[in-house]
BALOBA-1460 file (C-alpha; in Angstrom, 3 decimals):
// residues 253
<rec num="1" residu="m" x="0.000" y="0.000" z="0.000"/>
<rec num="2" residu="m" x="1.309" y="3.444" z="-0.905"/>
<rec num="3" residu="r" x="1.422" y="5.722" z="2.109"/>
<rec num="4" residu="i" x="2.663" y="9.169" z="3.106"/>
<rec num="5" residu="i" x="6.294" y="8.962" z="4.285"/>
<rec num="6" residu="t" x="6.814" y="12.595" z="5.332"/>
<rec num="7" residu="p" x="5.333" y="14.141" z="8.519"/>
<rec num="8" residu="s" x="2.714" y="15.682" z="6.247"/>
<rec num="9" residu="s" x="2.358" y="16.552" z="2.597"/>
<rec num="10" residu="p" x="0.182" y="19.306" z="1.090"/>
<rec num="11" residu="l" x="-2.440" y="18.234" z="-1.418"/>
<rec num="12" residu="m" x="-2.670" y="20.779" z="-4.201"/>
<rec num="13" residu="t" x="-5.360" y="21.763" z="-6.707"/>
<rec num="14" residu="t" x="-3.061" y="21.073" z="-9.676"/>
<rec num="15" residu="p" x="0.381" y="19.427" z="-10.083"/>
<rec num="16" residu="d" x="2.097" y="22.655" z="-9.104"/>
<rec num="17" residu="a" x="3.510" y="23.677" z="-5.716"/>
<rec num="18" residu="t" x="2.178" y="27.213" z="-6.229"/>
<rec num="19" residu="s" x="-1.411" y="26.131" z="-6.882"/>
<rec num="20" residu="g" x="-4.094" y="26.194" z="-4.219"/>
<rec num="21" residu="r" x="-3.583" y="24.089" z="-1.093"/>
<rec num="22" residu="e" x="-6.546" y="21.766" z="-0.611"/>
<rec num="23" residu="t" x="-5.575" y="19.878" z="2.550"/>
<rec num="24" residu="d" x="-2.693" y="17.915" z="4.082"/>
<rec num="25" residu="a" x="-2.064" y="14.186" z="4.034"/>
<rec num="26" residu="l" x="-0.406" y="12.860" z="7.190"/>
<rec num="27" residu="f" x="2.367" y="10.354" z="7.814"/>
<rec num="28" residu="g" x="1.159" y="6.789" z="7.313"/>
<rec num="29" residu="e" x="-2.125" y="7.651" z="5.613"/>
<rec num="30" residu="a" x="-2.884" y="5.485" z="2.588"/>
<rec num="31" residu="v" x="-3.554" y="6.799" z="-0.899"/>
<rec num="32" residu="v" x="-4.910" y="5.517" z="-4.183"/>
<rec num="33" residu="i" x="-2.861" y="6.790" z="-7.136"/>
<rec num="34" residu="h" x="-4.815" y="7.716" z="-10.267"/>
<rec num="35" residu="q" x="-1.981" y="9.062" z="-12.428"/>
<rec num="36" residu="t" x="1.568" y="10.366" z="-12.205"/>
<rec num="37" residu="v" x="2.784" y="13.402" z="-14.126"/>
<rec num="38" residu="p" x="6.461" y="14.404" z="-14.555"/>
<rec num="39" residu="t" x="6.848" y="18.172" z="-14.191"/>
<rec num="40" residu="g" x="10.621" y="18.657" z="-14.196"/>
<rec num="41" residu="q" x="12.147" y="18.713" z="-10.742"/>
<rec num="42" residu="d" x="9.248" y="16.898" z="-9.037"/>
<rec num="43" residu="d" x="6.910" y="14.229" z="-10.272"/>
<rec num="44" residu="w" x="3.322" y="14.698" z="-9.135"/>
<rec num="45" residu="a" x="0.657" y="12.094" z="-8.429"/>
<rec num="46" residu="e" x="-3.085" y="12.583" z="-8.520"/>
<rec num="47" residu="i" x="-4.334" y="10.647" z="-5.519"/>
<rec num="48" residu="t" x="-7.331" y="9.955" z="-3.342"/>
<rec num="49" residu="l" x="-6.583" y="10.046" z="0.378"/>
<rec num="50" residu="t" x="-8.365" y="6.986" z="1.757"/>
<rec num="51" residu="t" x="-8.937" y="8.593" z="5.166"/>
<rec num="52" residu="d" x="-11.601" y="10.953" z="3.843"/>
<rec num="53" residu="d" x="-11.748" y="10.362" z="0.057"/>
<rec num="54" residu="y" x="-10.112" y="13.709" z="-0.686"/>
<rec num="55" residu="r" x="-8.791" y="13.818" z="-4.260"/>
<rec num="56" residu="a" x="-5.970" y="16.174" z="-5.230"/>
<rec num="57" residu="w" x="-2.303" y="16.318" z="-6.303"/>
<rec num="58" residu="i" x="0.748" y="15.460" z="-4.201"/>
<rec num="59" residu="k" x="4.496" y="15.251" z="-4.757"/>
<rec num="60" residu="a" x="5.201" y="11.653" z="-5.740"/>
<rec num="61" residu="s" x="8.402" y="11.670" z="-3.654"/>
<rec num="62" residu="d" x="6.248" y="11.910" z="-0.505"/>
<rec num="63" residu="l" x="4.792" y="8.460" z="-1.235"/>
<rec num="64" residu="a" x="6.223" y="4.965" z="-0.853"/>
<rec num="65" residu="e" x="5.277" y="1.422" z="0.007"/>
<rec num="66" residu="a" x="4.907" y="1.122" z="3.778"/>
<rec num="67" residu="p" x="3.633" y="-1.465" z="6.246"/>
<rec num="68" residu="d" x="0.108" y="-1.331" z="7.612"/>
<rec num="69" residu="p" x="-0.125" y="0.968" z="10.663"/>
<rec num="70" residu="t" x="-0.662" y="-0.353" z="14.162"/>
<rec num="71" residu="h" x="-1.067" y="2.917" z="16.105"/>
<rec num="72" residu="h" x="-2.319" y="6.490" z="15.677"/>
<rec num="73" residu="v" x="-0.841" y="9.661" z="17.187"/>
<rec num="74" residu="v" x="-3.184" y="11.251" z="19.771"/>
<rec num="75" residu="v" x="-1.114" y="14.251" z="20.933"/>
<rec num="76" residu="p" x="-0.681" y="17.531" z="19.041"/>
<rec num="77" residu="r" x="2.716" y="16.370" z="17.796"/>
<rec num="78" residu="s" x="5.470" y="13.971" z="18.800"/>
<rec num="79" residu="l" x="9.184" y="13.919" z="18.041"/>
<rec num="80" residu="v" x="10.880" y="10.883" z="16.544"/>
<rec num="81" residu="t" x="14.458" y="10.351" z="17.714"/>
<rec num="82" residu="a" x="17.338" y="8.364" z="16.251"/>
<rec num="83" residu="t" x="17.616" y="5.960" z="19.221"/>
<rec num="84" residu="p" x="15.448" y="5.120" z="22.242"/>
<rec num="85" residu="s" x="17.360" y="7.737" z="24.269"/>
<rec num="86" residu="i" x="15.642" y="11.116" z="24.626"/>
<rec num="87" residu="k" x="19.108" y="12.631" z="24.233"/>
<rec num="88" residu="s" x="19.556" y="11.253" z="20.737"/>
<rec num="89" residu="p" x="19.064" y="13.467" z="17.670"/>
<rec num="90" residu="h" x="15.555" y="14.490" z="16.665"/>
<rec num="91" residu="l" x="14.739" y="13.175" z="13.192"/>
<rec num="92" residu="f" x="11.258" y="14.506" z="12.410"/>
<rec num="93" residu="h" x="7.879" y="15.226" z="13.990"/>
<rec num="94" residu="l" x="4.651" y="13.271" z="13.744"/>
<rec num="95" residu="p" x="1.421" y="15.303" z="13.918"/>
<rec num="96" residu="l" x="-1.910" y="14.442" z="15.492"/>
<rec num="97" residu="g" x="-3.593" y="11.815" z="13.333"/>
<rec num="98" residu="a" x="-0.396" y="10.348" z="11.887"/>
<rec num="99" residu="l" x="-0.418" y="6.559" z="11.520"/>
<rec num="100" residu="v" x="2.605" y="4.497" z="12.516"/>
<rec num="101" residu="t" x="3.746" y="0.895" z="12.557"/>
<rec num="102" residu="a" x="5.208" y="0.412" z="16.008"/>
<rec num="103" residu="e" x="6.470" y="-2.130" z="18.511"/>
<rec num="104" residu="d" x="7.820" y="-1.862" z="22.051"/>
<rec num="105" residu="a" x="11.462" y="-0.818" z="22.315"/>
<rec num="106" residu="e" x="12.884" y="0.177" z="25.696"/>
<rec num="107" residu="g" x="10.871" y="1.369" z="28.671"/>
<rec num="108" residu="d" x="8.250" y="3.872" z="27.577"/>
<rec num="109" residu="v" x="9.555" y="4.136" z="24.005"/>
<rec num="110" residu="i" x="8.302" y="2.437" z="20.853"/>
<rec num="111" residu="a" x="10.172" y="1.731" z="17.614"/>
<rec num="112" residu="i" x="8.643" y="3.100" z="14.409"/>
<rec num="113" residu="h" x="8.995" y="0.874" z="11.347"/>
<rec num="114" residu="g" x="9.161" y="1.764" z="7.678"/>
<rec num="115" residu="a" x="9.307" y="-0.588" z="4.714"/>
<rec num="116" residu="n" x="12.983" y="-1.419" z="5.404"/>
<rec num="117" residu="g" x="13.010" y="-1.603" z="9.195"/>
<rec num="118" residu="v" x="13.177" y="0.791" z="12.147"/>
<rec num="119" residu="i" x="13.205" y="4.479" z="11.178"/>
<rec num="120" residu="g" x="13.153" y="5.999" z="14.670"/>
<rec num="121" residu="y" x="11.697" y="5.997" z="18.170"/>
<rec num="122" residu="m" x="8.949" y="7.913" z="19.958"/>
<rec num="123" residu="p" x="7.197" y="7.962" z="23.373"/>
<rec num="124" residu="s" x="4.620" y="5.205" z="23.685"/>
<rec num="125" residu="c" x="2.283" y="7.545" z="25.583"/>
<rec num="126" residu="h" x="1.848" y="9.611" z="22.413"/>
<rec num="127" residu="v" x="0.009" y="6.869" z="20.508"/>
<rec num="128" residu="l" x="-2.887" y="4.470" z="20.907"/>
<rec num="129" residu="p" x="-3.401" y="1.163" z="19.085"/>
<rec num="130" residu="i" x="-5.590" y="1.359" z="15.995"/>
<rec num="131" residu="g" x="-9.171" y="0.809" z="17.136"/>
<rec num="132" residu="t" x="-8.720" y="2.431" z="20.550"/>
<rec num="133" residu="y" x="-9.380" y="6.099" z="21.159"/>
<rec num="134" residu="v" x="-9.203" y="8.997" z="23.599"/>
<rec num="135" residu="d" x="-12.149" y="9.466" z="25.934"/>
<rec num="136" residu="e" x="-13.059" y="13.030" z="24.985"/>
<rec num="137" residu="y" x="-12.429" y="14.866" z="21.759"/>
<rec num="138" residu="v" x="-12.700" y="18.389" z="23.163"/>
<rec num="139" residu="a" x="-9.606" y="17.846" z="25.320"/>
<rec num="140" residu="i" x="-7.666" y="17.084" z="22.137"/>
<rec num="141" residu="a" x="-8.895" y="20.312" z="20.557"/>
<rec num="142" residu="e" x="-8.021" y="22.292" z="23.696"/>
<rec num="143" residu="a" x="-4.463" y="20.953" z="23.564"/>
<rec num="144" residu="l" x="-4.157" y="22.630" z="20.161"/>
<rec num="145" residu="i" x="-4.861" y="26.166" z="21.391"/>
<rec num="146" residu="s" x="-2.343" y="28.627" z="19.882"/>
<rec num="147" residu="t" x="-1.662" y="26.376" z="16.882"/>
<rec num="148" residu="p" x="-1.281" y="28.780" z="13.933"/>
<rec num="149" residu="y" x="-4.155" y="29.149" z="11.493"/>
<rec num="150" residu="l" x="-3.384" y="27.826" z="8.009"/>
<rec num="151" residu="w" x="-5.871" y="27.713" z="5.153"/>
<rec num="152" residu="g" x="-6.095" y="24.073" z="4.116"/>
<rec num="153" residu="g" x="-3.780" y="23.066" z="6.969"/>
<rec num="154" residu="r" x="-4.289" y="19.659" z="8.548"/>
<rec num="155" residu="d" x="-0.866" y="19.147" z="10.142"/>
<rec num="156" residu="s" x="-0.883" y="20.333" z="13.765"/>
<rec num="157" residu="l" x="1.821" y="22.861" z="12.847"/>
<rec num="158" residu="g" x="-1.031" y="24.764" z="11.150"/>
<rec num="159" residu="f" x="-4.792" y="24.079" z="11.090"/>
<rec num="160" residu="d" x="-7.936" y="25.401" z="9.535"/>
<rec num="161" residu="c" x="-11.298" y="25.204" z="11.290"/>
<rec num="162" residu="s" x="-12.593" y="21.968" z="9.779"/>
<rec num="163" residu="a" x="-9.286" y="20.123" z="10.213"/>
<rec num="164" residu="l" x="-9.392" y="20.921" z="13.934"/>
<rec num="165" residu="v" x="-12.834" y="19.336" z="14.116"/>
<rec num="166" residu="q" x="-11.965" y="16.379" z="11.882"/>
<rec num="167" residu="l" x="-8.779" y="15.307" z="13.653"/>
<rec num="168" residu="s" x="-10.049" y="15.942" z="17.179"/>
<rec num="169" residu="l" x="-13.140" y="13.810" z="16.532"/>
<rec num="170" residu="a" x="-11.040" y="11.134" z="14.793"/>
<rec num="171" residu="a" x="-8.858" y="10.793" z="17.900"/>
<rec num="172" residu="a" x="-12.045" y="9.906" z="19.773"/>
<rec num="173" residu="g" x="-13.117" y="7.366" z="17.159"/>
<rec num="174" residu="q" x="-15.548" y="9.463" z="15.129"/>
<rec num="175" residu="p" x="-14.476" y="9.860" z="11.485"/>
<rec num="176" residu="v" x="-16.044" y="12.859" z="9.730"/>
<rec num="177" residu="p" x="-15.570" y="14.585" z="6.355"/>
<rec num="178" residu="r" x="-12.744" y="17.024" z="5.770"/>
<rec num="179" residu="n" x="-14.532" y="20.233" z="4.788"/>
<rec num="180" residu="t" x="-17.072" y="22.315" z="6.701"/>
<rec num="181" residu="g" x="-19.704" y="22.093" z="3.984"/>
<rec num="182" residu="d" x="-19.592" y="18.297" z="4.143"/>
<rec num="183" residu="q" x="-19.297" y="18.141" z="7.936"/>
<rec num="184" residu="e" x="-22.367" y="20.267" z="8.606"/>
<rec num="185" residu="p" x="-25.015" y="17.843" z="7.277"/>
<rec num="186" residu="a" x="-23.100" y="14.731" z="8.339"/>
<rec num="187" residu="i" x="-22.276" y="15.208" z="12.016"/>
<rec num="188" residu="g" x="-24.552" y="14.405" z="14.932"/>
<rec num="189" residu="t" x="-28.011" y="15.646" z="15.796"/>
<rec num="190" residu="t" x="-29.345" y="19.161" z="15.340"/>
<rec num="191" residu="l" x="-29.977" y="21.432" z="18.314"/>
<rec num="192" residu="t" x="-32.766" y="23.975" z="18.055"/>
<rec num="193" residu="d" x="-31.544" y="26.684" z="20.411"/>
<rec num="194" residu="r" x="-28.257" y="28.189" z="21.575"/>
<rec num="195" residu="d" x="-29.405" y="27.688" z="25.176"/>
<rec num="196" residu="q" x="-28.932" y="23.941" z="24.606"/>
<rec num="197" residu="l" x="-25.238" y="24.261" z="23.846"/>
<rec num="198" residu="q" x="-22.805" y="22.325" z="26.027"/>
<rec num="199" residu="r" x="-19.255" y="21.005" z="25.935"/>
<rec num="200" residu="g" x="-18.559" y="19.167" z="22.696"/>
<rec num="201" residu="d" x="-21.302" y="20.709" z="20.594"/>
<rec num="202" residu="l" x="-20.476" y="22.225" z="17.207"/>
<rec num="203" residu="v" x="-21.530" y="25.572" z="15.777"/>
<rec num="204" residu="f" x="-21.596" y="25.970" z="11.988"/>
<rec num="205" residu="w" x="-21.573" y="29.007" z="9.766"/>
<rec num="206" residu="k" x="-21.203" y="29.041" z="5.980"/>
<rec num="207" residu="g" x="-17.566" y="28.021" z="5.594"/>
<rec num="208" residu="h" x="-16.738" y="27.933" z="9.302"/>
<rec num="209" residu="v" x="-17.128" y="25.673" z="12.332"/>
<rec num="210" residu="g" x="-16.198" y="25.835" z="15.992"/>
<rec num="211" residu="i" x="-16.302" y="23.606" z="19.070"/>
<rec num="212" residu="m" x="-18.025" y="24.572" z="22.299"/>
<rec num="213" residu="t" x="-15.875" y="23.930" z="25.382"/>
<rec num="214" residu="d" x="-18.862" y="24.752" z="27.602"/>
<rec num="215" residu="g" x="-22.213" y="26.452" z="27.092"/>
<rec num="216" residu="e" x="-20.592" y="29.829" z="26.385"/>
<rec num="217" residu="t" x="-17.073" y="29.348" z="24.976"/>
<rec num="218" residu="l" x="-16.212" y="28.709" z="21.337"/>
<rec num="219" residu="l" x="-12.921" y="27.061" z="20.363"/>
<rec num="220" residu="h" x="-12.002" y="27.452" z="16.705"/>
<rec num="221" residu="a" x="-9.143" y="27.817" z="14.258"/>
<rec num="222" residu="n" x="-9.715" y="31.213" z="12.711"/>
<rec num="223" residu="a" x="-8.118" y="33.951" z="10.644"/>
<rec num="224" residu="f" x="-9.068" y="36.712" z="13.116"/>
<rec num="225" residu="h" x="-6.781" y="35.421" z="15.877"/>
<rec num="226" residu="h" x="-4.576" y="33.686" z="13.248"/>
<rec num="227" residu="m" x="-4.561" y="30.583" z="15.444"/>
<rec num="228" residu="v" x="-6.708" y="28.119" z="17.354"/>
<rec num="229" residu="a" x="-8.320" y="30.273" z="20.036"/>
<rec num="230" residu="a" x="-11.082" y="30.134" z="22.634"/>
<rec num="231" residu="e" x="-13.435" y="33.067" z="23.108"/>
<rec num="232" residu="k" x="-16.961" y="33.788" z="24.254"/>
<rec num="233" residu="l" x="-19.441" y="32.786" z="21.569"/>
<rec num="234" residu="s" x="-21.275" y="36.035" z="22.242"/>
<rec num="235" residu="d" x="-18.102" y="37.967" z="21.380"/>
<rec num="236" residu="a" x="-17.483" y="35.982" z="18.196"/>
<rec num="237" residu="l" x="-21.038" y="36.159" z="16.843"/>
<rec num="238" residu="p" x="-21.062" y="39.745" z="15.519"/>
<rec num="239" residu="r" x="-17.686" y="39.342" z="13.832"/>
<rec num="240" residu="l" x="-18.576" y="35.979" z="12.300"/>
<rec num="241" residu="h" x="-21.974" y="37.255" z="11.193"/>
<rec num="242" residu="d" x="-20.227" y="39.993" z="9.229"/>
<rec num="243" residu="a" x="-17.763" y="37.504" z="7.681"/>
<rec num="244" residu="a" x="-19.895" y="34.390" z="7.201"/>
<rec num="245" residu="g" x="-23.522" y="35.285" z="7.894"/>
<rec num="246" residu="p" x="-25.776" y="33.745" z="10.543"/>
<rec num="247" residu="i" x="-25.289" y="30.430" z="12.307"/>
<rec num="248" residu="t" x="-26.467" y="27.683" z="9.956"/>
<rec num="249" residu="r" x="-26.536" y="24.716" z="12.336"/>
<rec num="250" residu="l" x="-25.958" y="23.703" z="15.954"/>
<rec num="251" residu="a" x="-24.949" y="20.050" z="16.234"/>
<rec num="252" residu="r" x="-24.169" y="17.511" z="18.934"/>
<rec num="253" residu="p" x="-21.722" y="14.831" z="17.688"/>
């Protein structure tokens, strides 16, 4: 199976690094390749990301055969080191949602495997076995406060609003679509009044979504704060109404 072999890789609108960023594919995620196009310095592949059926273009060098994953990363990001020692050189990071093939190494460290053997080591407390999940998705989202805002970003070095929702819910075992317009009709049950809002509920606008951390506080990746930020929903409403119109749905996942 062809998988992503870099911490993340941007998926682009066309086979051109300067074209529009659609989303990010994360380490270990599987892809289906539709075609490959040589463009000079980099070959590009048109792929479908099997995680959420997103179809776009990616640098072919970011793909390779890799073993099936055994664990998923459930912290904002983890560092992979050259040996089991925390003092050994840092090789690369793995973002929230990355998929790894791992086995116990020494103590609280696991060995990460690529197609040709061990490629590094990471803390075992940063992953869970595939099929097991965190207890509460909002806590994952809260851990991402101050992450920079990035249009199309899905690596925890930079998020947009729907990626924050998608990856936080995925860590808790609830897969959802990538984009806000697809998430809105697909997630949970509809609430009829803002007075019903509680921790974990979602608020949708046209092109935007946020997570309630309690009945009054909205957590969202946004271009006003230029990061993942928490603020009173009542403070955000006038600004978001001007930018995106009225609330279009209240949902409980």
